N, C-alpha and C positions, 0 to 999 in steps of 0.2 A: 908121157901120156898115161891116162888112168890104166880104143876099141879094147833054109835061110833066105834073109832079105836085107838089103842095105837100107840105111837111113838116108833120105834125101837131104841135100845140103841146105842148111838153114842159113839164110843171108843175115849177117849180124847187124846190118843197118836197118833193113826193112822188117825183119822178123818173119819173112815169108820163106817157104820152101821153094827151092829152085830145081829145075830139071837136072838130073844127075846122069853123066855119061855111063855110070855103072848100072843103070836100070836094067840092062839086058841080063846082068848077073842075077838080079832079083827074079826075073821071069824064069830063069833056069832053076831056081831053088824054091820058089814059092808062087802060088797062084795069086797072092795078094799084091797086085801091081801097085806101085806108088801113085799111080794116077787115080786110083779108087779112093773115094772119100773115107771109107772105113780104114784103109791102110794109113792115110795121113793122120787120122784121129789116133790110131794105134801108135804110130811113131811118136807123135807129140806127147801122148800120155806116158809112153815108155821112157822117153828122154827125161821127162819131169820126175819119174820115179828114180831113174838112175842118178840124177844130180841132186835129188832130195827135195825138189820143189813140192813133190807129193811125198810126205814123210811116212816112214814105216808106222803102221797102225792107223793111219788117217782114214776116216770114213770118206767114201767116194759117192757123192750123190749124183745120180745119172743126169738129172735136169741141170744141175750146176755144171757138170762136165760139158754138157751140150752147149751151154751158154759160154763157158770159158774157151772152148776149142772151136766153136762155130759149126758144130755138126748136129745131126738129128739124133733122136734117142735110139733109133735102130742101129746107126753106125757106132754109137757109143757102146751099146750092148754087145755088138759083135767084137769091138776092140777089147772090151773087158773080158769077154769069153776067151779070147786068144791069150790075153795076159794071165788069166787064171790057169790055162793049160801050161803056161811057162812057169807057174809058181810065183808070179810077181804080185798078184792080187788074190784075195780070198773072197769067195762069194758064199753066203749062207742064207738059207730061207728065213724070212722074217727078221733078219739082222741086216742084210745088205752086203755091200762090197767094201772091203778095206784093203789098203796097201799091205802086202805080206810083211810080217815082222822080219827083222834081220836074224837069220839062223846061221850062226858062224860055223857049226858043224857041217851043215849043208853046203856052205860056201867053200869050206876046205875040200869036201868031196868033189864039188864041181871044178875047183881049181886043179885038183889032181887029174881029173878027167881031161881038162883042157891041155895040160902038159903032155898027156899021151896023144890026144887026137890032133892038136894043132901042130905039134912037132912033125907028125906024119904028113899032115896037109902041106907044111912048108917044104918037105922033101919032095912030095909029089908035084908041087907047083914048080920047083926048080927043074924037075925032069920033064914036065909036060906043058907048062904054061905057054900060050901063044904070045907073040909080041904085043898084041892088043891087050891081053890080060895083064902083062907086065906093066904096060903103060897105065892101065886102070889102077893097079896097085900103087904106083908112084903118084898118080893123080889124087889119091885119097889124102895125101899129106900136103897138098897145095895150101898155103896160108897157115901152116902149122907154126911157123916161127912167130908170127904175129899173135896167134892164139896163146902160145906159151908166154910170150912177153906180157900179154894183157891178163894172164891167168884166167882165160875165158874157158871155164870148166865145161860149159854146155857145148861149145864148139869142139873142144878136145874130146869129149865123150862121143860126139857124132863122128869125128874123124877116126877115132880108135875103132868104133864099131865098123865103119866102112872099110878100114884097112884090113881087119881080120876077116871080114866077109869076102873081100876081094881075093885075099890069099887062099881062103878055103875054096872059093869058086874056081880059082885057077888050078886047084889040085886035080880037077876033072872027076872027083868022086862026089856025086850029088848027096849020097847018104851022109858021108862025113861032114860035108859042108852044112847040111841042115842041122846036124847035131851041134856044130860049132856055134851057130846062131843062138840056140837055146842056152848053151853053157855060158856064152858071153853075156847074155842078158841077165843070167842068174848071178854072175860074179861082178859085173861092172860097178854096181852101186857099193859093193863091199870095198873095192879098191878106193873109191872116192871117200868112203867112210874112214878108211885107214890112212889116207893121205889128204887130210883136210886142208893142209897148207903146204903143198910141195914147193920147194924153192925153184927159182927160175933155172938154176943149174941142174936140178933133177929133171926138170922138164926138157931142157935141151939134150941132156944125156939120153933120156928115153927116146926123144925124137931121132937122135943119131942111131940108136939101136934099130928103130923101125926102118930108117933109110938103109941101114946096113943089111937088113933082111931083104928089102927090095932089091938091093944090089946083088946079094948072093943068089936070089932067084933068077935075076937077069943074066947072071954069069953061069947059070946051069950048075951051080955048086950044091949038090944035094946034101952032102954032109955038113957043109957050111951053113946052109939054110936051116937045117935042123938045129944046129948048135946056136945060131943067132936067135931062132924062135924061143929057145929056152931062156936066153937072156932077156928077150922082150917080155916074156911072161913073168920073169923074176921069181922071187921066193914068196911063199905065203907070208903076208905082212906080219911083222913082229907084234904090232899092236893087237892084231886079231888072234895071234897065237897066245898072247898073254891073257886075253879075254877068255879063250877056251880053257886055258890051264887054271884060271881062277874060278871057272864055273864048269866043273867036270860033269 
């Protein structure tokens, strides 16, 4: 797999967002309930940025976004304002809004921060998660095998987001969990950039690591959960390292 507020589950056949049992985690982490139109607009634009449907540097016309995503201008503007705060879009007077460029140095810094914060969240989740929170973590991976088999990048991005949010929410530390969301959003599209054509074997291996983390949390294995989270996050992608080294 490439994963505060969780992303509602996108039904792959209808293309519609469905109610997600993890909605209560969102309410704990953010006032943007998924039932609000501005939140649904935000989530859909976010996912399209992550998977590259809205490319780095692309100009975002507010009227076109409203037509494309079925919302009003007010909701689109609020969604773009939130994305700007997360560094995913850039808004300039008399220029408009564009998708933020790929900044590999910023990506490396965000990745390093994720390694520190999410490892801590995993340990806290193993120590404090309720049975309901553990079930929610496991539920984020429902249907993952099919998504890997079909190389459904959009579904995998949504699942990965939901998984990491669920783990962070289960840590019981609201501040850390909200930081995880922003860092995840800042790094997700870089993982997809660096792994444009992952093999099915890589996908299944990553899925097994995610399930292993869920199992360590369920087993109350604090040290094990921290170690597996490091495996889940992996190393900073070699392709991105080479790009940084060639453009110091």
